[in-house]
N, C-alpha and C positions, 0 to 999 in steps of 0.2 A: 302323929300318933306314936306313942311310946308304949310298946307291948312287951311283956316279959315272955320271950319265946321259949324259955326253959320249961314253962308250965305245960307245953304241948309240942314237944320236938317232932312227933310224927306229923302233926298238922302242918307245921311250918315247912317241913321237908317236902310234903306233897304240894304245898303252894308254890315252892320254888320249882318243882318238877313241871307244873303246868296247871292251868285253871280247869281243864277238862277232868283231870283226876279228882280235883277238889270237889267238883260238882257231884260226883258219884260216891264220895266218901260218906261214911256213917258216923262221923265224929259227933258226939252230943254237944249241945250248946254250952253245957257247963265246962267242957274241956277248953273251949276258947270263947270267951264272952263276946268277942267281936266277929264271930263267924258269920252271923246273919248279915251284918253290915258289909263285910267284905264280899260275901256271896252276892249281895245286892248289886254292888258295883260291877262285878265280873259278869253276872247274868245280864245286866242292862247293856253292857258293852256288846255281849254276844247277840242279844236281840237286835240292837242297832246295826251291827255288822251284817247280820243275815238280811235285814230289811234293805240295807243299801245294796247288797249283792243281788237280791231279787229284782229290785228296781232297775239296776244297771243292766242285768242280763236281759230283761224284757225289752228295755229301750234298744239295746244293741241288736236283738233279733228282729224287732220291728223296723229298725233303720236298715238292716241288711235286706229285709224283704222289700222295702221301698226302693232301694238301689237296684235290686234284681228286676223289679217290675219296670223301673225306668229304662233299664237296658233292653228288656224285652219290647218295650214300647218303641224305642228307637229302631230296633231291628225290624219290627213289624212295619214301621214307616218305610224303611229302605226297600223291603221286599214287595210291598203292595202299593207303594207310592202314595196311597190315600189312607189315612187312618180313619177307621169307622168306629172304633171304640175308644173312649177317653178314659184313661186310667187315673183315678184320683190319687194324690200322694197319701201314703200311709202315715197317720199321726196317732199318737197315743191319746185315746179319748179320756182315759182316766189314769191317774198316777197309781202305779202298783204299790200297794201299801201292805204292811203287816196286818194280819188278821187281828182286829181289835178285840175279838172274843177269846184270844189266847189266854188260857188259864194257867196259873202257876200254882202248884200244889201248896196248900196251906201248911205253914210251918217250915217250908223250904226257904222262903225269903219273904220279907215284907217290904213293900214299896211305898214310901211316903208320897203323899199327894203333891207336895210342893216343897222346894228347898227353903222357902220362907218360914215354914212352920215345922219342918223336920230337920233337926240338927243331930246327926249321929256322931259317934266317936271317930269315924273314918274321916269326917270333915270333907267329903267329896260330894259335890252337887249331884243328887241322884236323877236318873232319867224318869220322867213321867210318861208311861207308855200310852198316853191318851192322844187322840188325834189333835193336830194343831188347830187353833181357833180359826174358823172360817171368816173371811172378811168379804165385804162387798167388792166384787170384781169391777174395776173401772174400765169402761170401754176404751179400746185402743184404736188409734188411727191406723190405716193400712200402712205397713212399714215398707218403704222403698228399698230397704237394704236386706241382703240375704245373710250377712254375717257382721258381727261387731267384734273388732279387735281393739283391746285396751293395752296400753303401754304404761306401766308404772315406772316413771323415770325418777329414781331415787338418788339421794346424795351418796350413799354407800353401796347400794345394790339396786338392780333394776330387773324387770321381767315383763312378760306379756302373757295374755290369756285371751281366749275368744269364745264366742258362742254363736250358734246358728239361730236365726229368728224362728225357724220352724220347730226348734227344740230348745227353747230359751231357758229351760230348767237345768240344762247341763252346761257347766262352765269347764272348758278344756284349758288346762294349764300348759305352759311351755315345757318342752323337753328338758330333762335334767342335763346340766352342763358337764362337760368333761373337764377334769382338772379340779383345783381347789384342795382343801384340806381333807386328808383321809378320814372317812367315817362321818363326814358332814353331808347332809342332804342338800345339794346345791339346787334348790328349786328356783333361785334367782341368781343372777350373775353380778359380780362386783362392777360398779360403775367406774371403770377405768378404760382408757383408750390409748392406743399406740399409733403414732404416725412415723413414717420413714423420714430420714434426713431431708428428702426432697418434698416433704409435706403430703405424701400420699397415704391413704388409709392402709393400715396393716392388720390390726386385730382389735378386738374388744373383749372385755371381761377376763375370765381366767386365762384365755389364750394370750391376751396382751400382757397380763401380769407375769405369766410363766416365761414368755419369750424375752421380756425385758430383764427378768431375773437372770437368764442364761447368757445375756450379752457380755462380751468382754468389757471391763470397766472403762477402758478408753473409748471403745466403740459406743457404749451406752450414752456417752456425753453428747452424741450427735443425734440420737433418736429423741422423739418428743413423746413423753409419757404424761398423760393427764389423769388425775385421780381426785375424786370428790369435787369435781369442777362445777357441779350444780350450785354450790354455795355462792359462787361469784355473781350469779344472777340476782340473788337475794340481797347481797351486800352492796351492790353497785347502785348508787343513788341516781346517777345520770346514765342509765342504760340506753344504748343505741345499737344500731346495726353494725357499728364499727368497734364496739367494745371488744377488748382482747383478753385472752386467757394465757396465763404463763405456765409452760410445761415445767416438769421437774428440773430440766437442765437450764431453765431460764429463758428459753426462746418463747416468743409470743406468736399467737395465731388468733385470727378473728373468732370470737366465741360462737358466732352463728354457724361457722363452718365445722367446729368441733361437735356441736350438738347435732348438726345435720348428718355427720358421719355416723354418730351413734344411732340416730333414728333410722338411717338407711340400713344399718346392720340389723336392727330389729324387724324392719319391713321385710327384708329378704327371708329371714328365718320364719317369721310368722306366716307369710304367704305360702311358703313351702309346706308348712304343717297344715294350713287350712285346705290347700289343694289336695293333700294326701287324704284328708277326711271328707272331702266333698265329692259327690257323685256327678256333679256338673262343673263346667268351666265357669269360674267367676270372673266377671268383668270388674274394672276398677270402680264403676259407679255403684256396684252392689255391696261395697264394703264401707262401713262407717268406722272411723278411727276415733279413739278416745285417748287423750294424753292427760296424765294427772299432774297437778301442780299444788304447792302448799296454799292453804286458804289465805295466809297472810301476805302472799305475793300481790303486788300492786298491778295495775293494768299494763304498764310497760312490760313487765316480766311475762304476763300471760300472752301479750301480743308477740313477744320475742319467741316463745315456744311455737306459736302458730306460724310465724315466718320460717322457723327452722323446719317445721313439718313441710311447708311448701318447698323449701330448698331441697329437702331430702326426697321429694317426689312421692310422698304418701298421698297427698291431696293436691289438686290444682287450685290456684287462687280463684279460678272461675267457679269453683264448686265449694265455697266455704262451709256449707251446711254438712258436708261429709266429715267434718272434724268437730269434735266436742272437747272442750276443756273441762275436766272434772276436778273439783276441789278435793284434796286427799281426805280430810276428816269427814267431808260430806259423803264421799264414796264409802268410807268405812261405816258410816251411819246407815247407809242404804243396805249394806250387807248385814249389819247387825240386826236389822228387822227380820231377817230370815232365820236367825239362829234358833236351834233347839237346845234343850238343856244339856244334852250330852256333848255339845260342841263348845262349851265354855267352861272356864274355871272361875269360881266365885270366891274372890279373896276375902270377902266379908264372912264367908262360912269356912274358910280354909286357913287355919292358923299355921300352916306349913309352907315354907318357902324354900324351894330348891333342896329339899331333903332335910331341912332344919326347923326346929321349933322357933317361935318368935324371938326367943332370946338367943337363938343361934347356937345352942349348946348340945341339944340331944338329937341324934340322927333319926330320921323317919325310917321305918322298916323298909329295907331295900327290896325284900321279896315281893311285897305288895306293889311297889312302884314298878318292878320289872314285869309283873303280870299285867298291870294296867298298860304299860308301854307296849307289851307284846300285842295286846288286843288293838291298841291304837294303830300300830303299824300294819296289822292285817287288813284294816280298812283303807289304808293309804292308796290313793289312786291319783292319776293325773287328771281325771274327770271328776268334778264335784257336782252333786245334785243339790239344788236349793229349793226351798218351799215355794209353792205356787202362791200362797198367801203370805201371812206373817208367821213367825216362829212362836214356839210355846212361851218364850220369855215375855212376850208382849201381853200374854193373857193376864198378867198381874198389873198391867198398866191401865189406868182409868183415864177418861177424858180430862185433859188438862195436865196430866203428869208430864214431866220433862226429864231429860237426861243429857249428860255431857259426853262428848267423844273427845278424848285426848290422843291425838296422833303424835306419838313420840318417835320421830324418825332419826336419820343420821345427821341431818343438818338443822332442821327446825322442829319445833313443837307447836302444833296447831290445835286450838280448842274451838269447838262449835257446840252450841246448845240447841237441841231439837225437841220438838214435841210431835208425837205421832197422832195423826188425825184419824179417828175411827168414824165410820166403819171402812172408809175407802183406803186406808193404809198409807196416805200421803204424809209428807214431813213438812213441818213448819219451823223455820229458824227463829229463835226467840231473842238472840243477842248476836251482834256482829262478831264475825270470826276474829279471834285474837291469838297471840302467841309470840314467838320470837326465836332467835338463833340458839336454842337450848338443846340441840340434838346431841347424839352420841359423839359427834366430832369434838365437842367441848372436852371430853375426857382425853381424846388424842392430843389436843392442844395443851392440856394440863401436863401430860406425860412429856411432851416436847419441852415445855417450860422447866420441868424437873430435870431433864437432861442438860439444859442450858445452865441450870443452877449448879449442877455437879461438874460438868466438863467445860463450861464457858460458852457463852452465846457465839463468840467469834469462831470457835472450833466447830460447833454444830452447823453454823451457816456454811463454813468452808467444806465440811464433810458432805453436806447436802449438794453442794455445787460440784465437787470433785468426784464423789462416789454416789451419784443419784440412785442407781439400782440397789446399792447396799442400804441406802436410807429407806427405800421402799420395803426391802426385806425386813428391816428392823420394825417398821410400823405394822407390817403384816403379822409379825411375831407378837407384837403387843396386842393387836386386834384379837388374835386367837385366844390369848390368855385373859383379855378383858372380858370376854364372854363367859368365862368360868368364875369370875369374881362373885362372891356371895357374902352377905353379912354373917358375921360370926365364924368365918373361916379361920381355922387354927394355923394351918401351914401357909408359908409364903408362896407367892406366885413367882415362877422363874421366867425371866425374859432373856432369850438367847441373843447375845450381841454378835453380829457378823464378825468374822475374823478380820475383814478389812477395816472395821471400826476400831478394833483393838490395835491393829498394826498402824493405822493412820494416826491414832492418838499418840502412840509411842513416838512416831516420827515427828509429829507436829509439836508435842510438848516435851519429849525427851523423858517421859516417865510412864508408868503403867496406869491402866484404868483403876486398878485396885488402890494405888496411891492417891489418885484423884478422889476416890470415894472417901478415903480416910481424911483427906484434907478438907473436904466439903462439910464435915461434921453432920452429915445427914444420916442419923442413926436408923431411920425407918427403911433405908435401902442398904442391903448387904451385897457382898461380892462372893460368888461361888468360884471355886477353883476350876470348875468345868466351863468357865467362860460365860456365866450368866449373872444378870442382875436379879437379886432376890427382893421382891417387893413385899413387905409385911402388910398385914391387914390395915394397919394405921396408914401406910402409904397409899393403899388402894382407896381407903376412905377419903384421903386428902385429894386424890385425883377425881373421884366421883362427886364429892360433896358440893362443889360450886354449881355444877350443871344440874344435879338433882334438886338442890335447894331452889334454884330458879324455877324449875318445873313445878314443884310443890307449891311454892309461893304464888305462882301465876294461877294455878288451879284454885287455890284458896281465895285469892282476890276475886276471881270470876264468880265463884259460888257464893261469895258474900254480897254480890250486887242484888238489888231488889228484884230485878227481872229474872234472876236465876235461882232464887231461893226455892227450897223444897224439892231439890233434885232427887230422883229415885235411884238412878243408875249412873255410874261413871264407867265408861268403856275405855280401857287402855289398849291402844292398837299401835302398829308400827314396829319396826325392828328393835328399837330401844326398849319397848315394853316387855321384851323377853328377859331383860336384865333383872335378876333377883334383887340387886341393890336398889333399883328404882321401884320394884314391886313392894318391897318392905317399907320404903320411905312413904309411898303413897298410902299403903295400908295403915301405917301407924298414924298418919296425919288425918286421913279422911275415912277410915274404915268404920267409924261409929256414926257418920253422918249420912252415908249412902252405900249402896251395894256396888262393889268394885268388881267389874267383869272383864275377863281377858279371854278372847276367843282362841280356840285351838288354831294352830298355824297362823299365829297373830301377824307374822310378817307378810302374809298373803291376803289379809283382810281388805286392804285398799284396792288391790288388783282385782279381786272378785267383785267388789262393789263398783269399780269403774266399768266392768262389763255390764252389770245390771243397770247402771246409769245410762250406758249407751243404748240398751234395749228399751229403756223408758225414761227419757230425760225429764218428763213431767212429774216424776215422783217427789221432787222437792218443790212444793207449791208456793212457798213464801220464803224469801231471803231478806237479810238485813243489809242495808247499804253501808259499806265500810267507811266512807268519807262523804262530805258534802260536795256536790258537783253543781256547777253553774257557768254562766257566761257574763261578759260585760255588756251593758246596754246604756242607752241614753234615756233619761227621764226628764220631765219638765222640772226646771230649777225652782226650788222653793226657798225664798229668802228666810234665813234663820234656822232652817233645817239642814240645808246642804252647805258645805264649806265653800268659800269663795274660790279656792284654788281648783274646784271641780267645775267652775262655770265655763260654758261654751256658748257663744252667740253665733247662731247660724240662721240665715235668711230672716234676720230680725227677731228671732225667737231665742229665749234663754233655755239652755239645756244643761243638765248635770251629767257629767261623764263618769265612767267607771262604776256605775251602779251594778251590783252583783245580782243577776237574775238567777235564782235558785231553781235547779231541776229537781234534785232530791237532797234530803238532809241525812247527816250521819246517823246511823242506827235506825233509819226509817224502814218500816216494814213495806216491802214491795212484792206484790204477787207476780207469779209467772205470767207473762203476757200483758201486764200493766204497762202503759206507755205514757210518755211525756211528749206533748206536741208544742212546737213553736213555729211561727211563720216569719220568713225573712224576705226582704225585697232587695234586688240588686241596686247598687248605688248609682249606676249609670246605664244608659241604653247600650245594648250590645255586649254587656258583661257576660263572660262565659264561665266564670268560676266564683264561688263564694267561699271564703275561708273564715271560719269562726273559731276563735280560741276558747278552749275549755279550761276552767279553773277549778281547783279543789281545795278543801280545807279539812283539817281534823277536828274542827269545831263547827257548831251550827250558828254561832254568833258572828255573822259576816254581813257587812253592809256594802263595802266597796272591794273591788278586785285588787286594790292596792293595800288592803289591810295586811298586817304583819304575818298572820297565819295562813294567808292565801298564796297559792303558787300556780303558775301555768303548768298544766299537766298534759295537754294534748290539743289536737285541732280536728275540727269537722270540715271536710271538703265536699262541696256540692258542685258537680260538673254540670253546667246548664246547657241544654240543647238549644237549637234555634227555636225561638217561640213560634207557635203555630196558631192559626186562626181557629178559634173554638167552633164546634159545630153550630150552624145556624147564625153565625156572625154576619153582620151586614157591612157591606163596603165594596162589593163587586169582586173580591178576591175569591178564587176557588177554594174549596175545603182543603186544608193542609198547606196552604200557601204561607210564606213567611210574613209575619207582621212587620210592616214598615214604620208604623208610628211609634211614639214613645209611651205606649200603654204601660201601665204599672203591672209588674209581674209579682205573683205571690208564690213563694216556694215553701211548702209545709214540710218540716222535718219531724220525724217520729223517732223517739229514742226509747230503748228498752233497758231498764236497769235491774230487772228481776232475774236475769240469767247469770251464768258464771262469767260472761263477758258482756261489755256494753255494746249494744248494736244500734245502728242508725239507718233509717230509710227516709226517702223524700219523694215528693211528687210536685209537679207543676200544677197548681190549682186550676188555672184557666183551661189547659189542654188535658188535664188528668193523666199526664204521662209521667212515668217513673223518671226520677232524676238520679243519676249515679252518685251515691253518697258513700263516703268512707270516713273512718275515724282512726286517728293515728296518735299513739302515745310514745313513739320511739324517736321522733324527729325534733325533740326540744333541745 
């Protein structure tokens, strides 16, 4: 918005002073044509802030009363030995809501009914003060857990949140971290870990980063600092339990141990916070843990995270149901169902990006931005309330409407296509998850490549090895400036070079860094006498463009597929979605085809959604299979149809080997709870284990397991118990006796492909006993 403030200096001065004075002012509309629109936004924020405070106060008072009654109940037991009165836990029967009959004086402000039909000059999506649409409440099974704790393990930053099942509308975020950049709200911690020279855990997050920064350069070479190590799991094609991670100083450690250290750190902090807020002592079996992973991760990577959780002690391998693996864009989609209009930014209605017009030339009025930010901060709390049904945004969706969630994180970009099913509010995946390594780390790698071009790749590699802590400092400085990059920015971005970098280069090359810049003929990067690199707007565009182009191209390709056409909404989530550079590129490319929505606190969207997923894992009713899965079997050989090299003659019969028995096909729609059953027979009497190889393919055109696009991806192991005589069996043996004869045994395996992980169970058909079954994707 570009407003001539000179026409009403008194009005703008009062707006800068505070919105409260503005509401009581008597300025006529003619003095400022945009007064009503600005008042609309301010008043709506005040209404929302008041409603949130009322609901939070009521919940806290009722919870305090419940804790008090619980304590009195325990004291009564101790004093009288026998409890004669049962005290029911206090719960909120109804959500405290703002009075729907609240009247706003006519002429004070006008509230449009929907952002789709009302486009005012402020270009801010207005709040519709009507109650959220009510949906049919799905019956829930009795929950065996008292609390759900979710960990969003990100490439660049990580965090945790939790919710109690008796108050599932309240999501409690982790405590703010000490350290970090001044003035930055550190709701999450950087994903960096520090080990001592003897490989013991030292610290995580800001503490690890700051301690490593303060080490003597010579001493730092012996410490093991890991940063953005999650990407290794995605990029390793042959991931196993023995896969190693390389620290900044070049030393290697088993990746499973590094991840376990980080998860153990979050476990200790999360449990302490949960216990501080719980009136009772929680046992381990009362906690359900949720770990987030990218949707494009294959099964080995998901199993790797599960094994790391076991090693860290969050969950026992004997209780695998206490851990859920949540897909990041799916978690974001679950949370987006709950959004109200005042909790999102609609880029389709918002021609302003980071204070600039679309052309990046005219600044947006800072007074209005400051007023809006002041109101937003007044609502900020570590506890978030979510809708019991679905949010207002979904009132515009009709049966069959679809939307895309683009999770733009630090390491990867994940895309998922969902359809909300009314009236129950469940989600249906319409196209298999897709994406790639197009996260914000790509910008960091482009910056490193630019430094190699200026100073030489050999020098950069030598500096990273000899001065690892200084290299980390340099990348931290770039990260901080990268967040402020915006399209149309006039002035350059200054990147401070550590003194050790300048000194090391002079000793290594015998000349100054300024001379190196002149010799490189890179005109888009300048040198400042204050010891800083000055990156022009052209330089920043060059760093961002490859990564952003990949993201936009991938979204466009996805939305061009027949299954994904007519998308109504595109949700941008994840830390990289905060970047004005990415926002403008997506808005420019797709703003006319769908509504582009960015939730407030976009970096926490996945974390909140992961908690909701842990509370109700059945919310995603249908998923799409990412690849084709099957096993190799023998079929009767048919001359002319089967190749001769597949012929096997056994017991006088001709068989064709390596036939691909398909379980599920790529992009096949699989409902939650839908199963695939196969029966297997041991090859010999007394066999105690059956091992079945699993094969997968990125295509559905598969005939044999030896086809070029087919690869072995895992194994199913069935541990067979001693066979028992079935009830009523004839033969003189007592019930439960071991079968002595060579009777044929049938083992029926049941596989589920509709969950976030593939699961397998099995039974012995004759005895109807469970057979220990496991599936392994890490031992290939």
